[in-house]
DODONU-274113 format. One record per residue (C-alpha): x, y, z; residue in one letter. Coordinates in Angstrom, 1 decimal, always signed. Example, Ala and Ser with C-alpha at 12.3 -4.5 7.8 and 13.67 -1.06 7.14 Angstrom:
2
+--------+--------+--------+----+
:      x :      y :      z : aa :
+--------+--------+--------+----+
:  +12.3 :   -4.5 :   +7.8 :  A :
:  +13.7 :   -1.1 :   +7.1 :  S :
+--------+--------+--------+----+
//
This chain:
384
+--------+--------+--------+----+
:      x :      y :      z : aa :
+--------+--------+--------+----+
:   -9.2 :  -35.0 :  +70.2 :  M :
:   -6.5 :  -32.4 :  +70.3 :  S :
:   -7.8 :  -28.8 :  +70.7 :  D :
:   -5.2 :  -27.6 :  +68.2 :  G :
:   -2.6 :  -26.5 :  +70.6 :  A :
:   +1.0 :  -27.3 :  +69.9 :  L :
:   +2.2 :  -30.4 :  +71.7 :  V :
:   +5.7 :  -31.7 :  +72.2 :  K :
:   +6.7 :  -35.0 :  +70.7 :  M :
:   +7.7 :  -37.5 :  +73.4 :  E :
:   +9.2 :  -40.2 :  +71.1 :  V :
:  +10.2 :  -40.2 :  +67.5 :  D :
:   +8.7 :  -43.2 :  +65.7 :  F :
:   +9.9 :  -42.2 :  +62.2 :  S :
:  +12.3 :  -45.2 :  +62.0 :  A :
:   +9.5 :  -47.6 :  +62.9 :  S :
:   +7.3 :  -46.1 :  +60.2 :  A :
:  +10.1 :  -46.2 :  +57.7 :  D :
:  +10.3 :  -50.0 :  +58.3 :  E :
:   +6.5 :  -50.6 :  +58.6 :  L :
:   +5.0 :  -48.7 :  +55.7 :  I :
:   +6.8 :  -50.6 :  +52.9 :  P :
:   +5.8 :  -53.9 :  +54.6 :  I :
:   +2.2 :  -52.7 :  +54.8 :  A :
:   +2.1 :  -51.7 :  +51.2 :  R :
:   +3.6 :  -55.1 :  +50.1 :  S :
:   +0.9 :  -56.9 :  +52.2 :  L :
:   -1.8 :  -54.8 :  +50.5 :  A :
:   -0.5 :  -55.5 :  +47.0 :  E :
:   -0.5 :  -59.2 :  +47.9 :  A :
:   -4.2 :  -58.9 :  +48.8 :  G :
:   -3.8 :  -58.9 :  +52.5 :  R :
:   -5.4 :  -55.5 :  +53.0 :  V :
:   -6.8 :  -56.1 :  +56.5 :  E :
:   -3.5 :  -57.2 :  +57.8 :  E :
:   -1.7 :  -54.2 :  +56.3 :  A :
:   -4.2 :  -51.8 :  +57.8 :  I :
:   -4.0 :  -53.5 :  +61.2 :  E :
:   -0.2 :  -53.1 :  +61.4 :  K :
:   -0.6 :  -49.4 :  +60.6 :  C :
:   -3.4 :  -49.0 :  +63.2 :  V :
:   -1.2 :  -50.6 :  +65.9 :  V :
:   +1.7 :  -48.3 :  +65.3 :  L :
:   -0.6 :  -45.3 :  +64.9 :  E :
:   -1.8 :  -45.7 :  +68.5 :  A :
:   +1.7 :  -45.5 :  +69.7 :  Q :
:   +2.7 :  -42.5 :  +67.7 :  T :
:   -0.5 :  -40.6 :  +68.6 :  R :
:   +0.1 :  -41.2 :  +72.3 :  I :
:   +3.7 :  -40.1 :  +71.9 :  A :
:   +2.5 :  -36.9 :  +70.1 :  C :
:   +4.6 :  -37.8 :  +67.0 :  D :
:   +2.4 :  -35.8 :  +64.6 :  A :
:   +4.6 :  -36.4 :  +61.5 :  I :
:   +4.7 :  -40.2 :  +61.8 :  T :
:   +1.0 :  -40.3 :  +62.8 :  T :
:   +0.2 :  -38.3 :  +59.6 :  S :
:   +2.3 :  -40.7 :  +57.5 :  R :
:   +0.4 :  -43.7 :  +58.9 :  L :
:   -3.0 :  -42.3 :  +58.4 :  L :
:   -2.1 :  -41.3 :  +54.8 :  E :
:   -0.9 :  -44.8 :  +54.2 :  T :
:   -4.2 :  -46.3 :  +55.4 :  I :
:   -6.0 :  -44.0 :  +53.0 :  I :
:   -3.7 :  -45.0 :  +50.1 :  V :
:   -4.0 :  -48.7 :  +50.8 :  I :
:   -7.8 :  -48.7 :  +50.9 :  L :
:   -8.1 :  -46.4 :  +47.9 :  A :
:   -5.8 :  -48.5 :  +45.7 :  E :
:   -7.6 :  -51.6 :  +46.8 :  A :
:  -11.0 :  -50.0 :  +45.9 :  K :
:  -12.3 :  -50.5 :  +49.4 :  R :
:  -14.3 :  -47.3 :  +49.4 :  W :
:  -16.7 :  -48.1 :  +52.2 :  K :
:  -13.8 :  -49.2 :  +54.4 :  K :
:  -12.0 :  -46.0 :  +53.5 :  L :
:  -14.9 :  -44.0 :  +54.7 :  N :
:  -15.1 :  -46.0 :  +57.9 :  E :
:  -11.4 :  -45.6 :  +58.7 :  Y :
:  -11.6 :  -41.9 :  +57.8 :  L :
:  -14.3 :  -41.4 :  +60.4 :  L :
:  -12.9 :  -43.7 :  +63.1 :  S :
:   -9.3 :  -42.7 :  +63.0 :  M :
:  -10.0 :  -39.0 :  +63.2 :  T :
:  -12.2 :  -39.6 :  +66.3 :  K :
:   -9.4 :  -41.4 :  +68.2 :  K :
:   -8.7 :  -40.0 :  +71.6 :  R :
:   -6.0 :  -37.3 :  +71.5 :  G :
:   -5.9 :  -37.4 :  +67.7 :  Q :
:   -3.5 :  -34.7 :  +66.4 :  L :
:   -4.8 :  -31.9 :  +64.2 :  K :
:   -1.8 :  -32.2 :  +61.8 :  Q :
:   -2.6 :  -35.9 :  +61.3 :  A :
:   -6.3 :  -35.2 :  +60.7 :  V :
:   -5.4 :  -32.5 :  +58.2 :  T :
:   -3.0 :  -34.8 :  +56.3 :  K :
:   -5.5 :  -37.7 :  +56.3 :  M :
:   -8.2 :  -35.5 :  +55.0 :  T :
:   -6.1 :  -34.0 :  +52.2 :  Q :
:   -5.0 :  -37.4 :  +51.1 :  K :
:   -8.6 :  -38.7 :  +51.0 :  A :
:   -9.6 :  -35.6 :  +48.9 :  I :
:   -7.0 :  -36.7 :  +46.3 :  E :
:   -9.1 :  -39.8 :  +45.6 :  Y :
:  -12.5 :  -38.1 :  +45.2 :  L :
:  -12.2 :  -38.1 :  +41.4 :  E :
:  -11.0 :  -41.8 :  +41.4 :  Q :
:  -14.2 :  -43.2 :  +42.9 :  T :
:  -16.0 :  -45.6 :  +40.6 :  P :
:  -19.4 :  -43.9 :  +40.5 :  D :
:  -21.4 :  -40.9 :  +41.8 :  K :
:  -22.8 :  -42.8 :  +44.7 :  S :
:  -19.3 :  -43.7 :  +46.0 :  S :
:  -18.1 :  -40.2 :  +45.4 :  K :
:  -21.0 :  -38.7 :  +47.4 :  L :
:  -20.4 :  -41.2 :  +50.3 :  E :
:  -16.7 :  -40.2 :  +50.4 :  L :
:  -17.7 :  -36.5 :  +50.2 :  L :
:  -20.1 :  -37.0 :  +53.0 :  G :
:  -17.5 :  -38.7 :  +55.2 :  A :
:  -15.0 :  -35.9 :  +54.5 :  L :
:  -17.5 :  -33.2 :  +55.4 :  R :
:  -18.3 :  -35.0 :  +58.6 :  T :
:  -14.6 :  -35.2 :  +59.5 :  V :
:  -14.0 :  -31.5 :  +58.8 :  T :
:  -17.1 :  -30.2 :  +60.5 :  E :
:  -16.4 :  -27.7 :  +63.2 :  G :
:  -12.6 :  -27.9 :  +62.8 :  K :
:  -11.0 :  -24.5 :  +62.0 :  I :
:   -7.7 :  -26.1 :  +60.9 :  Y :
:   -9.5 :  -27.9 :  +58.0 :  V :
:  -12.0 :  -25.1 :  +57.2 :  E :
:  -10.5 :  -24.5 :  +53.7 :  V :
:  -10.8 :  -28.2 :  +52.9 :  E :
:  -14.4 :  -28.3 :  +54.1 :  R :
:  -15.3 :  -25.2 :  +52.0 :  A :
:  -13.9 :  -26.9 :  +48.9 :  R :
:  -15.7 :  -30.1 :  +49.6 :  L :
:  -19.0 :  -28.2 :  +50.1 :  T :
:  -18.5 :  -26.4 :  +46.9 :  R :
:  -18.0 :  -29.7 :  +45.1 :  E :
:  -21.2 :  -31.0 :  +46.7 :  L :
:  -23.1 :  -27.9 :  +45.6 :  A :
:  -21.7 :  -28.4 :  +42.0 :  R :
:  -23.0 :  -32.0 :  +42.0 :  I :
:  -26.4 :  -30.9 :  +43.3 :  K :
:  -26.7 :  -28.3 :  +40.6 :  E :
:  -25.6 :  -30.8 :  +38.0 :  E :
:  -28.5 :  -33.0 :  +39.1 :  D :
:  -30.9 :  -30.1 :  +38.6 :  G :
:  -31.4 :  -29.4 :  +42.3 :  D :
:  -30.6 :  -25.7 :  +42.4 :  I :
:  -32.4 :  -25.2 :  +45.7 :  E :
:  -30.3 :  -27.8 :  +47.5 :  E :
:  -27.1 :  -26.6 :  +45.8 :  A :
:  -27.7 :  -23.0 :  +47.0 :  A :
:  -28.6 :  -24.2 :  +50.5 :  S :
:  -25.5 :  -26.3 :  +50.8 :  V :
:  -23.2 :  -23.4 :  +49.8 :  L :
:  -25.0 :  -21.0 :  +52.2 :  Q :
:  -23.8 :  -23.1 :  +55.1 :  E :
:  -20.4 :  -21.5 :  +54.7 :  L :
:  -19.7 :  -18.2 :  +56.4 :  Q :
:  -16.8 :  -17.9 :  +54.0 :  I :
:  -15.9 :  -14.4 :  +55.0 :  E :
:  -14.9 :  -15.6 :  +58.5 :  T :
:  -12.3 :  -18.1 :  +57.2 :  F :
:   -9.0 :  -16.7 :  +58.2 :  G :
:   -6.8 :  -19.4 :  +56.5 :  S :
:   -8.4 :  -18.9 :  +53.1 :  M :
:   -6.8 :  -16.5 :  +50.5 :  E :
:   -8.9 :  -13.5 :  +49.7 :  K :
:   -9.2 :  -14.4 :  +46.0 :  K :
:  -10.7 :  -17.8 :  +46.8 :  E :
:  -13.0 :  -16.3 :  +49.3 :  K :
:  -14.4 :  -14.0 :  +46.6 :  V :
:  -14.8 :  -16.9 :  +44.2 :  E :
:  -16.9 :  -18.7 :  +46.9 :  F :
:  -19.0 :  -15.6 :  +47.5 :  I :
:  -19.6 :  -15.1 :  +43.8 :  L :
:  -20.7 :  -18.7 :  +43.6 :  E :
:  -23.1 :  -18.2 :  +46.5 :  Q :
:  -24.5 :  -15.1 :  +44.7 :  M :
:  -24.9 :  -17.0 :  +41.4 :  R :
:  -26.8 :  -19.9 :  +43.0 :  L :
:  -29.1 :  -17.6 :  +45.0 :  C :
:  -29.8 :  -15.8 :  +41.8 :  L :
:  -30.6 :  -19.1 :  +40.1 :  A :
:  -33.1 :  -19.9 :  +42.7 :  R :
:  -34.6 :  -16.4 :  +42.6 :  K :
:  -33.5 :  -15.5 :  +46.1 :  D :
:  -32.8 :  -11.9 :  +45.1 :  Y :
:  -32.8 :  -10.4 :  +48.6 :  T :
:  -30.1 :  -12.8 :  +49.7 :  R :
:  -28.0 :  -12.0 :  +46.6 :  V :
:  -27.9 :   -8.4 :  +47.6 :  Q :
:  -27.0 :   -9.3 :  +51.2 :  I :
:  -24.2 :  -11.6 :  +50.1 :  I :
:  -22.9 :   -9.0 :  +47.6 :  S :
:  -22.1 :   -6.7 :  +50.6 :  K :
:  -19.5 :   -9.2 :  +51.7 :  K :
:  -17.3 :   -8.3 :  +48.7 :  V :
:  -15.2 :   -5.3 :  +49.1 :  S :
:  -14.9 :   -3.7 :  +45.6 :  T :
:  -11.4 :   -2.5 :  +46.6 :  K :
:  -10.3 :   -6.1 :  +46.1 :  F :
:  -10.8 :   -5.7 :  +42.3 :  F :
:   -8.0 :   -3.1 :  +42.2 :  Q :
:   -5.5 :   -5.9 :  +42.9 :  E :
:   -3.7 :   -7.6 :  +40.0 :  P :
:   -5.2 :  -10.8 :  +38.7 :  G :
:   -8.8 :  -10.1 :  +39.7 :  T :
:  -10.3 :   -8.9 :  +36.4 :  E :
:  -12.2 :  -12.1 :  +35.7 :  E :
:  -13.8 :  -12.0 :  +39.2 :  L :
:  -14.6 :   -8.3 :  +38.8 :  K :
:  -16.5 :   -8.9 :  +35.6 :  L :
:  -18.3 :  -11.8 :  +37.1 :  K :
:  -19.3 :   -9.8 :  +40.2 :  F :
:  -20.6 :   -6.8 :  +38.2 :  Y :
:  -22.5 :   -9.0 :  +35.7 :  N :
:  -24.2 :  -10.7 :  +38.6 :  L :
:  -25.1 :   -7.3 :  +40.1 :  M :
:  -26.4 :   -6.2 :  +36.8 :  I :
:  -28.7 :   -9.2 :  +36.6 :  Q :
:  -30.1 :   -8.8 :  +40.1 :  V :
:  -30.5 :   -5.0 :  +39.8 :  D :
:  -32.3 :   -5.4 :  +36.5 :  S :
:  -35.0 :   -7.4 :  +38.3 :  L :
:  -35.6 :   -4.3 :  +40.5 :  E :
:  -35.2 :   -1.8 :  +37.7 :  H :
:  -32.4 :   -0.1 :  +39.7 :  S :
:  -31.2 :   +1.7 :  +36.6 :  Y :
:  -28.7 :   +4.1 :  +38.3 :  L :
:  -27.0 :   +1.1 :  +40.0 :  S :
:  -26.9 :   -0.7 :  +36.8 :  I :
:  -25.3 :   +2.3 :  +35.0 :  S :
:  -22.6 :   +2.4 :  +37.7 :  K :
:  -22.0 :   -1.4 :  +37.4 :  H :
:  -21.5 :   -1.0 :  +33.6 :  Y :
:  -19.1 :   +1.9 :  +34.4 :  W :
:  -17.0 :   -0.5 :  +36.4 :  E :
:  -17.1 :   -3.1 :  +33.6 :  V :
:  -16.0 :   -0.4 :  +31.2 :  F :
:  -13.1 :   +0.5 :  +33.4 :  N :
:  -11.7 :   -3.0 :  +33.3 :  T :
:   -8.4 :   -3.6 :  +31.4 :  K :
:   -9.6 :   -6.6 :  +29.4 :  S :
:  -12.7 :   -4.7 :  +28.3 :  V :
:  -10.8 :   -1.5 :  +27.5 :  E :
:   -8.5 :   -3.7 :  +25.3 :  A :
:  -11.5 :   -4.9 :  +23.2 :  D :
:  -13.1 :   -2.0 :  +21.2 :  E :
:  -16.5 :   -3.7 :  +20.8 :  K :
:  -16.8 :   -4.7 :  +24.5 :  Q :
:  -15.6 :   -1.2 :  +25.5 :  K :
:  -18.2 :   +0.7 :  +23.4 :  L :
:  -21.0 :   -1.7 :  +24.4 :  N :
:  -20.3 :   -1.1 :  +28.1 :  A :
:  -20.2 :   +2.7 :  +27.6 :  L :
:  -23.5 :   +2.6 :  +25.6 :  K :
:  -25.1 :   +0.7 :  +28.5 :  N :
:  -23.7 :   +3.2 :  +31.0 :  V :
:  -25.5 :   +6.0 :  +29.2 :  I :
:  -28.7 :   +4.2 :  +28.4 :  A :
:  -29.3 :   +3.1 :  +32.0 :  Y :
:  -28.3 :   +6.5 :  +33.3 :  L :
:  -31.0 :   +8.1 :  +31.2 :  L :
:  -33.5 :   +5.6 :  +32.4 :  L :
:  -32.7 :   +6.4 :  +36.1 :  A :
:  -35.1 :   +8.8 :  +37.9 :  P :
:  -33.7 :  +12.3 :  +38.3 :  F :
:  -32.0 :  +13.1 :  +41.6 :  D :
:  -28.7 :  +14.9 :  +42.6 :  N :
:  -26.6 :  +11.8 :  +42.0 :  E :
:  -28.1 :  +11.0 :  +38.7 :  Q :
:  -27.8 :  +14.6 :  +37.5 :  N :
:  -24.1 :  +14.8 :  +38.7 :  D :
:  -23.3 :  +11.6 :  +36.8 :  L :
:  -24.9 :  +12.8 :  +33.6 :  M :
:  -22.7 :  +15.9 :  +33.7 :  H :
:  -19.6 :  +13.8 :  +34.4 :  R :
:  -20.3 :  +11.3 :  +31.7 :  R :
:  -21.0 :  +14.1 :  +29.2 :  K :
:  -17.6 :  +15.5 :  +29.8 :  S :
:  -16.0 :  +12.1 :  +29.2 :  F :
:  -14.0 :  +12.4 :  +25.9 :  R :
:  -14.6 :   +8.9 :  +24.7 :  M :
:  -18.3 :   +9.6 :  +24.5 :  L :
:  -17.4 :  +11.3 :  +21.2 :  E :
:  -16.9 :   +7.9 :  +19.7 :  S :
:  -20.6 :   +7.1 :  +20.1 :  I :
:  -22.2 :  +10.4 :  +18.9 :  P :
:  -25.8 :   +9.3 :  +19.1 :  Q :
:  -25.5 :   +8.5 :  +22.8 :  Y :
:  -23.6 :  +11.8 :  +23.4 :  S :
:  -26.5 :  +13.6 :  +21.6 :  S :
:  -29.1 :  +11.8 :  +23.8 :  M :
:  -27.3 :  +12.7 :  +27.0 :  L :
:  -27.0 :  +16.3 :  +25.7 :  G :
:  -30.7 :  +16.6 :  +25.2 :  K :
:  -31.4 :  +15.5 :  +28.8 :  F :
:  -28.9 :  +18.1 :  +30.0 :  L :
:  -30.2 :  +21.0 :  +27.9 :  S :
:  -32.9 :  +23.5 :  +28.9 :  K :
:  -35.0 :  +22.7 :  +25.9 :  E :
:  -38.1 :  +20.6 :  +25.6 :  L :
:  -37.9 :  +17.2 :  +24.0 :  M :
:  -40.6 :  +15.9 :  +21.7 :  R :
:  -41.1 :  +12.2 :  +22.3 :  W :
:  -42.0 :  +11.4 :  +18.7 :  D :
:  -38.9 :  +13.1 :  +17.5 :  E :
:  -36.8 :  +11.4 :  +20.1 :  F :
:  -38.0 :   +8.0 :  +18.9 :  L :
:  -37.4 :   +8.9 :  +15.2 :  I :
:  -33.8 :   +9.8 :  +16.0 :  K :
:  -32.8 :   +7.2 :  +18.6 :  F :
:  -35.2 :   +4.2 :  +18.7 :  K :
:  -33.4 :   +2.2 :  +16.1 :  D :
:  -30.0 :   +2.6 :  +17.7 :  V :
:  -31.3 :   +1.8 :  +21.2 :  L :
:  -33.2 :   -1.2 :  +20.0 :  T :
:  -30.1 :   -2.5 :  +18.2 :  S :
:  -27.5 :   -1.8 :  +20.9 :  D :
:  -29.3 :   -2.2 :  +24.2 :  I :
:  -30.9 :   -5.5 :  +25.1 :  V :
:  -33.5 :   -4.2 :  +27.4 :  L :
:  -35.0 :   -2.0 :  +24.6 :  F :
:  -35.2 :   -5.0 :  +22.2 :  S :
:  -37.8 :   -7.8 :  +22.2 :  D :
:  -35.1 :  -10.4 :  +23.2 :  K :
:  -36.6 :  -10.9 :  +26.7 :  D :
:  -40.2 :  -10.4 :  +25.5 :  G :
:  -42.2 :   -7.4 :  +24.1 :  P :
:  -43.8 :   -6.6 :  +27.5 :  D :
:  -40.4 :   -6.1 :  +29.2 :  K :
:  -39.1 :   -4.0 :  +26.4 :  A :
:  -42.2 :   -1.8 :  +26.5 :  Q :
:  -41.7 :   -1.3 :  +30.2 :  K :
:  -38.3 :   +0.2 :  +29.5 :  H :
:  -39.6 :   +2.4 :  +26.7 :  W :
:  -42.4 :   +3.6 :  +29.0 :  D :
:  -39.8 :   +4.4 :  +31.7 :  D :
:  -37.7 :   +6.3 :  +29.2 :  L :
:  -40.8 :   +8.2 :  +28.0 :  H :
:  -41.4 :   +9.2 :  +31.7 :  S :
:  -37.9 :  +10.5 :  +32.0 :  R :
:  -38.4 :  +12.7 :  +28.9 :  V :
:  -41.7 :  +14.0 :  +30.4 :  I :
:  -40.0 :  +14.7 :  +33.7 :  E :
:  -37.2 :  +16.5 :  +32.0 :  H :
:  -39.7 :  +18.6 :  +30.1 :  N :
:  -41.5 :  +19.5 :  +33.4 :  I :
:  -38.2 :  +20.7 :  +34.9 :  R :
:  -37.5 :  +22.8 :  +31.8 :  V :
:  -41.0 :  +24.3 :  +32.0 :  I :
:  -40.5 :  +25.1 :  +35.6 :  A :
:  -37.5 :  +27.2 :  +34.6 :  E :
:  -39.7 :  +29.5 :  +32.6 :  Y :
:  -43.1 :  +29.5 :  +34.3 :  Y :
:  -44.2 :  +30.3 :  +37.8 :  T :
:  -47.8 :  +29.5 :  +36.9 :  Q :
:  -49.3 :  +27.6 :  +34.0 :  I :
:  -52.7 :  +26.1 :  +33.2 :  R :
:  -53.0 :  +22.4 :  +33.0 :  L :
:  -54.3 :  +22.5 :  +29.5 :  K :
:  -51.2 :  +24.5 :  +28.3 :  R :
:  -48.9 :  +22.2 :  +30.3 :  L :
:  -50.4 :  +19.2 :  +28.7 :  A :
:  -49.9 :  +20.7 :  +25.3 :  E :
:  -46.2 :  +21.4 :  +26.0 :  L :
:  -45.7 :  +17.8 :  +27.3 :  L :
:  -47.7 :  +16.2 :  +24.4 :  D :
:  -50.0 :  +14.6 :  +27.0 :  L :
:  -53.7 :  +14.7 :  +27.8 :  S :
:  -54.7 :  +16.6 :  +30.9 :  V :
:  -55.8 :  +13.3 :  +32.6 :  E :
:  -52.4 :  +11.7 :  +32.2 :  S :
:  -50.7 :  +14.5 :  +34.1 :  L :
:  -51.8 :  +13.0 :  +37.4 :  T :
:  -49.0 :  +10.5 :  +37.2 :  G :
:  -46.3 :  +13.1 :  +37.4 :  F :
:  -45.1 :  +15.4 :  +40.2 :  R :
:  -45.8 :  +18.9 :  +39.1 :  I :
+--------+--------+--------+----+
//
């Protein structure tokens, strides 16, 4: 088969094809399909040897059309495989024949026939850079069918075959669509580590380009799901910030405020460090926070140098957090909700310890426990 290098046409067979193709189509319509195909095959051998890529492409496309219209699906698969393996076959002809066959995927009579044609097409395109985009789309369709059949494991495995980021001929937007689909299927089969690995293939700068908002939201929603499983609260807060700063979300008041509420809630859940502290100050200075005063108040308490009483905090903020933020509700089960309340309680205690450290150089454990509303025994779980 041709290695893909440009070759010079030795003889132009276009006139011969102009004469033959209508005859072949007429023979096929009269039921003489084999005779029609044979005429095309004979001329194709001559055009291929003469390196007439355009005419060879026309003949291979004609073979596909004749067999598809005659509903000879098995024969179509056979010719698809055999004609592309011919000695010295031209890459342009292979590309055109493949693209023409793809057009008939949705016209197959049943799933079995579709899968057979899909399999033949994937075999033809395997290892050929010049049809890598076609192979990627075929593989995605196969993954869709597998998922539709309930075989998530196989659907994810099939799509993982593609190192889509290396495809030079595919547009960036389509690449990102494929990568997001890989992430979604890996998440569905609970392969969380691979989701994180695949996510690194997406440059978030891409989402600054026009027409990428839908993909941006899909990406960050997937990241929120996977980071939620690891309780990576600070990362989730940053993901919601990106969601918030999306034009379609900014244009919807309800979505906008919901995203901002989640930004603050997850930020407060995140363990204290320099980055978390810096983000708390930056978010507190954000003017739109005034539109959700209870969240502004919560954030203010964590930034103050005053002790917080957990019971008072719950009285003031529990209802709004339970109503607004899914992870604090029982929607995903009371145990999961309690885990998040416990984490928030820990953040309050840790805040109080930092406040106490501002005023005391030494303090007895009993007194410290009193200030923190804890027993002396429970202090062992905190860094003091």
